[in-house]
C-alpha positions as CSV (number, residue, x, y, z in Angstrom):
1,M,106.1,107.1,91.0
2,T,108.5,104.5,89.8
3,W,107.4,101.6,92.2
4,L,103.7,102.6,91.9
5,S,104.3,102.2,88.0
6,N,106.7,99.1,87.8
7,T,105.6,97.2,90.9
8,L,101.8,97.8,92.2
9,H,100.8,98.4,88.3
10,V,101.4,95.4,87.0
11,A,100.9,93.3,90.2
12,Y,96.9,93.5,89.2
13,H,98.3,91.5,85.6
14,P,97.6,88.3,87.3
15,L,94.1,89.2,89.5
16,N,92.6,90.7,86.4
17,A,93.9,88.8,83.5
18,P,95.9,85.5,84.2
19,Q,95.1,84.2,81.1
20,L,97.9,86.8,79.9
21,L,100.1,85.0,81.4
22,T,99.3,81.0,80.4
23,D,98.0,79.3,77.3
24,E,96.4,76.9,80.3
25,E,92.9,77.3,81.5
26,A,93.8,75.3,84.6
27,G,97.0,77.6,85.6
28,N,94.7,80.3,86.2
29,D,93.7,79.8,89.7
30,G,97.9,79.1,90.5
31,I,98.5,82.8,88.8
32,Q,95.6,84.5,90.6
33,R,96.7,82.9,94.3
34,K,100.5,84.0,93.5
35,G,99.0,87.5,92.2
36,R,97.0,87.8,95.6
37,E,100.1,86.8,97.4
38,N,102.0,89.8,95.6
39,L,99.3,91.9,96.5
40,D,99.3,91.0,99.8
41,A,102.5,91.8,100.3
42,H,102.2,95.5,98.3
43,G,99.4,96.3,100.8
44,T,101.5,95.8,103.9
45,Y,104.4,97.5,102.4
46,L,101.9,100.9,101.5
47,E,99.7,100.5,104.7
48,R,103.6,101.0,106.7
49,E,104.5,103.9,104.5
50,V,101.1,105.9,104.5
51,T,99.9,105.8,108.0
52,D,100.7,108.8,110.2
53,R,100.9,110.5,106.2
54,E,98.5,112.6,105.2
55,W,99.9,112.0,101.4
56,C,102.4,109.6,100.1
57,L,105.0,112.5,100.6
58,G,103.9,113.3,103.7
59,G,102.1,117.0,103.8
60,R,102.7,117.6,100.2
61,F,99.9,116.4,98.0
62,S,101.0,115.2,94.5
63,V,101.0,112.6,91.5
64,A,101.6,109.9,93.5
65,D,99.0,110.2,94.9
66,I,96.5,110.1,92.1
67,Y,98.2,107.7,90.5
68,L,97.9,105.7,94.3
69,Y,94.2,106.2,94.3
70,M,93.6,105.1,90.9
71,L,95.7,101.8,91.5
72,K,94.0,101.3,94.8
73,G,90.5,102.0,93.1
74,W,91.3,98.7,90.6
75,E,90.6,96.6,93.5
76,S,86.5,97.6,92.4
77,Y,87.6,95.1,89.8
78,T,88.7,92.0,91.7
79,D,86.3,90.3,92.8
80,G,86.1,91.1,96.3
81,Y,90.2,92.0,96.8
82,T,91.4,94.5,99.1
83,V,94.9,95.9,99.0
84,G,96.4,97.1,102.6
85,G,94.2,98.2,105.3
86,E,92.5,101.1,107.1
87,A,95.3,103.7,106.2
88,L,95.4,103.0,102.5
89,A,91.3,103.3,102.5
90,A,91.9,107.0,104.3
91,H,93.9,107.6,101.6
92,Y,91.6,106.8,99.1
93,A,89.1,108.6,100.4
94,R,91.1,111.5,100.7
95,V,92.1,111.4,97.5
96,G,88.6,111.3,96.2
97,A,86.9,113.6,98.3
98,R,89.6,116.5,96.6
99,P,87.0,118.7,94.5
100,A,89.4,117.8,91.3
101,I,89.4,114.6,91.8
102,A,85.6,114.3,91.9
103,R,84.8,116.3,89.5
104,T,87.6,113.7,87.1
105,R,85.5,111.3,88.2
106,A,82.5,112.7,87.0
107,L,83.5,113.6,83.4
108,D,84.9,110.2,83.1
109,D,81.6,108.6,84.5
110,L,82.4,106.8,87.4
111,D,81.5,106.4,91.0
112,E,83.9,106.4,93.9
113,R,84.8,103.2,93.5
114,L,85.8,103.8,89.8
115,I,83.3,101.7,88.5
116,R,81.7,103.4,85.6
117,H,77.5,104.3,85.7
118,H,77.3,103.8,82.1
119,P,79.4,101.8,80.9
120,E,77.9,101.7,77.2
121,L,79.2,105.5,77.4
122,R,82.7,107.6,77.5
123,A,82.4,111.2,77.7
124,G,78.2,110.8,77.7
125,T,78.9,109.7,73.7
126,P,78.0,106.2,73.1
127,L,80.7,103.7,72.0
128,A,81.3,102.8,68.7
């Protein structure tokens, strides 16, 4: 959980919000390139960790699986970038297929890629 929160979670910032790291628009490309390099390394690590495991902790589902699911889902917001490989994609699919996760997505109006069906709504209520 600590690694997911202080390493993988923040590794998305250079891709999704390079403007938070520089005042120079010309610097955005370099920041995003370095961000992809970091995410590539993290994806390689995660791929090794989840290969031949059903869940992050082996045979036991935990909150780490849910957090990793959310972070893997963020790739939907990175213009085609993918974190990890087949093993991580399979983990994402297993977590997403759990009834409680599917119900949570439905309650938050999210599709299987964690993209909102109706971005103008939250819990069925129009945003103010």
